[in-house]
C-alpha positions in Angstrom: 34.7 -2.3 35.8 35.2 1.2 37.1 34.2 1.9 40.8 33.8 5.5 41.9 32.0 7.5 44.6 29.1 9.9 44.0 30.5 13.3 43.0 33.6 11.9 41.3 34.3 12.3 37.6 35.5 9.6 35.2 37.6 10.4 32.2 38.0 7.9 29.4 40.2 8.4 26.3 38.5 8.0 22.9 39.6 8.2 19.3 36.9 10.7 18.4 38.2 14.1 17.3 35.0 16.1 17.1 32.0 16.5 19.3 30.1 13.3 20.1 26.5 12.2 20.0 24.3 9.4 21.2 25.1 7.3 18.1 28.8 7.1 19.2 28.7 7.0 23.0 25.9 5.8 25.4 25.6 6.0 29.1 22.8 3.8 30.4 21.7 3.5 34.1 20.3 0.1 35.0 19.2 -2.0 37.9 21.5 -4.7 39.4 19.6 -7.2 37.3 20.1 -5.2 34.0 16.7 -3.5 33.6 17.2 -0.1 32.0 16.3 2.8 34.2 17.5 5.9 32.3 19.6 7.2 29.4 22.2 9.4 31.0 24.0 10.8 27.9 23.5 14.3 29.2 26.2 13.5 31.8 28.8 12.8 29.1 31.1 15.7 28.0 33.6 15.6 25.2 37.0 17.2 25.8 39.5 17.9 22.9 43.0 18.9 23.9 45.4 20.4 21.5 48.3 18.2 20.4 46.5 14.9 21.0 45.0 12.8 18.2 41.9 11.7 20.1 39.8 13.2 22.9 38.5 12.4 26.3 34.9 11.8 27.5 34.2 13.1 31.0 31.3 11.6 32.9 30.2 13.7 35.9 27.3 14.2 38.3 26.2 10.5 38.6 24.0 9.3 41.5 24.8 6.0 43.2 23.9 3.1 40.9 24.9 0.8 38.1 25.8 2.2 34.7 27.2 0.9 31.4 29.3 3.2 29.1 29.2 1.9 25.5 31.9 3.3 23.2 30.6 2.2 19.8 33.7 2.8 17.7 35.6 0.2 19.6 32.5 -2.0 20.4 33.4 -1.8 24.1 31.1 -1.7 27.1 32.5 -0.5 30.4 30.6 -1.3 33.6 30.6 1.7 35.9 29.5 1.5 39.6 28.9 4.6 41.6 28.8 4.1 45.3 27.8 6.1 48.4 30.6 6.1 50.9 34.1 7.2 51.5 37.6 5.9 50.6 39.5 4.0 53.2 42.8 5.5 54.3 44.8 4.1 51.3 42.5 5.8 48.7 42.1 2.5 46.9 39.3 0.8 48.8 35.7 2.2 49.0 33.8 1.8 52.3 30.1 1.7 51.5 
């Protein structure tokens, strides 16, 4: 699970080498009891850097809530929680 604050970006490395679409990556917002609220694919950007085999997906602009990132090539689902709050002094603990 990845925990971030509102306004933060998340970058996840992927093996894709070209632009991505909704058949390869999905970003779904859901309630805490897993009812789908919205498809948030528009918040996913693909970044290709020269010299690297794969690329990176950057997820940005998410509101507080529960999300699932599904990377279909590796059949992985990554839970993503976006919180309202601030980081504690150590930058590793989120105060809600």
